[in-house]
C-alpha positions, 0 to 999 in steps of 0.5 A: 631270714637266709640260712646257708651251709658251708664246709670249713676248708681251712686246715686249722679251722676257725682259729683266732685269725679267721674268726677275727676276720669273720666277726669283723665282716659280720659286724659290717652288716645291720642283720643279725648273724649267727653261726651253728656248728655241731648244735652249738650256736654263736653270734657271728659278730663275736670272735670268742663266740666263733672260736668257742664253736670249735669248728675244725676242717671238714665241719659243716657250719650253718650261717643264718642272717636276718635283717634288712641286708640278710641276702648280701650278708649271707652271700658275703660271709659264705664266700669269706668262709670259702676263702679261708684256705691257709 
C-alpha cells in the first residue's frame, strides 16, 4: 500500500472536469485507489465519489493505492493532482 498527501492547488477545487480527468487516470491502473479529504473517503475511479468529497483549494487530500501497480499509480495521480492549476 502506498499513501501520499497532496494539496489542492486548483482555484475551484476538484470540480467536475478535474474529477473526471482524475477518475479516468485512476481507472487505468489495476490497483485500488482511494482519496480521502476531511475524513471523507471516495473511490478515486468514481467521478461522483471524487466530487462528493468537496475538496476545495488548499485542502490536503490523501491518495492511497493498493495493488500490483500501486507505486506507479500513486506517483502518477499525485503529479496529476499537482498539475490541476486552472
